[in-house]
C-alpha positions as CSV (number, residue, x, y, z in Angstrom):
1,X,-7.5,-13.2,-2.3
2,X,-4.2,-12.7,0.0
3,X,-4.6,-9.0,0.2
4,X,-8.0,-9.3,1.8
5,X,-6.9,-11.8,4.5
6,X,-3.8,-9.6,5.2
7,X,-6.2,-6.3,5.3
8,X,-8.6,-8.3,7.9
9,X,-5.2,-9.2,10.1
10,X,-3.9,-5.7,9.6
11,X,-6.7,-3.6,10.2
12,X,-7.9,-4.4,13.8
13,X,-4.0,-3.8,14.7
14,X,-4.1,-0.4,13.1
15,X,-7.3,0.5,14.8
16,X,-6.1,-0.5,18.0
17,X,-3.0,1.5,17.6
18,X,-2.1,4.1,20.0
19,X,-1.7,7.8,19.2
20,X,1.7,8.2,18.9
21,X,4.3,9.9,16.5
22,X,5.8,6.5,15.9
23,X,2.6,4.6,14.9
24,X,1.4,7.8,12.8
25,X,4.7,7.6,11.2
26,X,4.4,4.1,10.3
27,X,1.2,4.1,9.0
28,X,1.8,7.1,7.0
29,X,4.7,5.1,5.5
30,X,2.3,2.1,4.8
31,X,-0.2,4.7,2.8
32,X,2.6,6.1,0.9
33,X,4.0,3.1,-0.2
34,X,0.5,1.5,-1.2
35,X,-0.8,4.5,-3.1
36,X,2.9,4.8,-4.7
37,X,2.6,1.0,-5.6
38,X,-1.0,1.5,-7.1
39,X,0.6,4.1,-9.4
40,X,3.0,1.9,-10.9
41,X,0.7,-0.8,-11.1
42,X,-1.4,1.4,-13.2
43,X,1.1,1.5,-16.0
44,X,-0.4,-2.1,-16.6
45,X,-3.7,-0.3,-17.6
46,X,-1.7,2.2,-19.9
47,X,-0.8,5.1,-17.2
48,X,2.2,6.8,-17.6
49,X,5.3,5.7,-15.6
50,X,6.4,8.2,-12.8
51,X,9.6,7.5,-11.8
52,X,9.3,9.4,-8.3
53,X,9.3,8.1,-5.1
54,X,6.9,7.2,-2.6
55,X,6.8,10.5,-0.6
56,X,4.3,12.8,-2.3
57,X,1.7,9.8,-1.9
58,X,2.1,10.2,2.1
59,X,-0.4,12.4,3.7
60,X,0.8,15.5,5.4
61,X,3.0,15.0,8.4
62,X,0.3,16.9,10.5
63,X,-2.5,14.1,9.5
64,X,-4.1,12.5,12.7
65,X,-4.3,8.8,13.8
66,X,-8.0,8.8,12.5
67,X,-6.9,10.5,9.0
68,X,-4.3,7.8,8.4
69,X,-6.0,4.9,9.7
70,X,-9.0,6.0,7.3
71,X,-6.2,6.6,4.4
72,X,-5.0,3.0,4.6
73,X,-8.4,1.6,4.8
74,X,-8.9,3.7,1.8
75,X,-5.9,2.8,-0.2
76,X,-6.2,-1.1,0.9
77,X,-9.8,-0.8,-0.7
78,X,-8.3,0.7,-4.0
79,X,-5.5,-2.3,-4.1
80,X,-8.2,-4.5,-3.7
81,X,-10.5,-2.8,-6.5
82,X,-7.6,-2.8,-8.8
83,X,-6.4,-6.0,-8.5
84,X,-10.3,-7.2,-9.2
85,X,-10.2,-4.8,-12.6
86,X,-6.6,-6.4,-13.6
87,X,-8.0,-10.1,-12.9
88,X,-11.1,-9.3,-14.7
89,X,-10.1,-7.4,-17.6
90,X,-6.3,-9.1,-17.9
91,X,-3.3,-7.5,-18.0
92,X,0.3,-8.7,-19.9
93,X,1.9,-10.9,-17.7
94,X,5.4,-10.2,-19.2
95,X,5.3,-6.3,-18.5
96,X,8.0,-5.3,-15.8
97,X,7.4,-2.0,-13.9
98,X,10.6,-0.6,-12.1
99,X,10.7,-0.6,-8.6
100,X,13.2,2.1,-7.2
101,X,14.9,-0.3,-4.8
102,X,13.8,-3.9,-6.0
103,X,14.0,-3.4,-10.0
104,X,11.8,-4.6,-12.5
105,X,8.8,-6.2,-11.1
106,X,5.8,-7.7,-12.9
107,X,2.0,-6.9,-11.7
108,X,1.4,-9.9,-9.6
109,X,5.1,-9.1,-7.9
110,X,3.8,-5.5,-7.0
111,X,0.6,-7.0,-5.7
112,X,3.1,-9.1,-3.4
113,X,5.1,-6.6,-2.4
114,X,2.1,-4.3,-1.2
115,X,0.9,-7.3,1.0
116,X,4.4,-8.4,2.1
117,X,5.8,-4.7,3.2
118,X,2.9,-3.8,5.7
119,X,2.7,-7.5,7.0
120,X,6.3,-7.6,7.4
121,X,6.4,-3.9,9.3
122,X,3.2,-4.1,11.4
123,X,5.7,-5.0,14.4
124,X,6.5,-1.4,14.4
125,X,2.9,-0.6,15.6
126,X,2.4,-0.4,19.3
127,X,-1.0,-0.8,20.8
128,X,-2.9,1.5,22.9
129,X,-1.7,2.0,26.5
């Protein structure tokens, strides 16, 4: 699964990130986006659609680097579990779920969005000095 492969490439970079405000912000952004996306994907399982943005899904601004690293790890594990559930139980392939900026996305497109978002933005992360 592509999400597992990207997790395996991302986690070492995230785990080796220097404890800087910029790195904490980047990881918190990814956590928020991933959790928000999962909320949207759960619409395929009958959950209500929440039209809000991703900010409520972030950790508090005071979260430590270790907390953020753990939150990313947990969010990706949750993403992988949801993908497996939907693969096993099935979903309506014609279902479109609105993304606030990108418009209507199918369930596979949402998972692709999750994967591409962090992979594309990993350049924001700076290693230990």
